[in-house]
N, C-alpha and C positions, 0 to 999 in steps of 0.2 A: 943594561949601559945606566952609570949613575945618573942619579941628577944633576942637573948643572948650577954651579955656584947659585946665580940669581934666582933660581926656584927657588932653591932650600932655605937662602936669606929670605924668600917672602913669605912664606910656610913658616917659618920659625920666628917672622915679623908678627903676622897674621897671629897666629896659634902662641904666642907668648911666651914661648920656650916651653909650652905646657900640654900635657894630655890632654886631647879634645874629647877623652872619655871621663877619666879620674881626675884630673886636674894637677898629677902629679908634677913637681917642679923639678929642674936638676938643684943640685946640692953647691955646685958652684962656677963659675966661667970655665974653667979646665975641665970640667966633665958635664958640659950641656949636653955633647950628645950622645954621652954612654947612657945606654938601657931605653933611647928612644929609638924609634923607626917610623919613616913615612909610610904612610898606608894609601895606596891608591883607590880611592871612591868606587869606580869603575874601573876593573880589574885591565890592564893591557891587553890581557886574553882575550879580553871582549870587547876591545876597541877605544877603551880609556887611556887619555894622556898623560903625558908628563907636565903639563899645566897646572899651575898652583891653585887650582879652582877645584881639581879633581885628586889634590893629594891633602891627607890631615896629618899631624904631627900626633903620634900615638906611643906611652911607655911601650916598653917589650913585653910586660905581663898583659897590657888590655890588646893590643895588637895579636899576640899568640892566644888569647882566649879567643878572638873574634874569628879568626882562622880555623880554630878549634871547635867553632861554635856553642860555646860557654859565653858568649859576650854578641849582641848584637849590635854589632859596628854602623850597620846602615840605621839603624834606627837611633842610635845616640846621636850620629852624625848629624841627623836630619835636621835637629835640634838649631844648629848653627850656618850662617851665613859663611859659606867659604869663598868667599869674591876677595880677590887678592886686591890689597892694598896699592893705593898709586902713590901715598905720600906719608910721611910721618914725623914728628918734629923731633930734630935734634935733642939727645938727653942731657946735654950740656948746655946748649944756649937758645934752645925751642924753635929754631929757624926750622922750618918746614922743607923737607929733604925728598926729592923724588925717589923713588925707588928704580926707578928705569935708570936714573944719571949717578948714583951714588956712589962712590967706591968701597966695596963691600966684597966681604967672602961669605959662608955660611952662619959666621957668628958674628961677627963686626961690622962695622960702618965709619967712614972718616967722613965728617959734615965739611963741605966745601967753604963754609963760613966763619968758624971757628979753629978749623982743621984738627980737630980733636978725634981720636979715634975711640970708638965707642964699643964694647963686644954688648952683643943684645943682652945677657944676663945682668951687668951692670946697669942698662938701659930700664930693666924692666924691675928688677930684684934688688938694687942699691939704694937704699933710701936714708 
């Protein structure tokens, strides 16, 4: 079963659309999901959940290398706090938004204050 949109958004927000192993970033907003995968820290087959705290964003290369034993994903991810963010500032007006209450999809959110729809790629990489 695929992850729900809010979990995907939360992981994408926390991991800033970057691979937690090699820090690879997407090249553009329309390709933010291409070449990236969600990794369960504790596999579902071992009782792991689909909660954001159990999922890390990895590029396809690092994810594959980990599952093939060429990369130690667990050791690398142990360096990071995978706690899910509860709020974040709007990239347009800087008002704090609640992750639970924002209108969103995996890659974008709409600010309830300034009504701007912002893609996470623009939120992190457009300056």
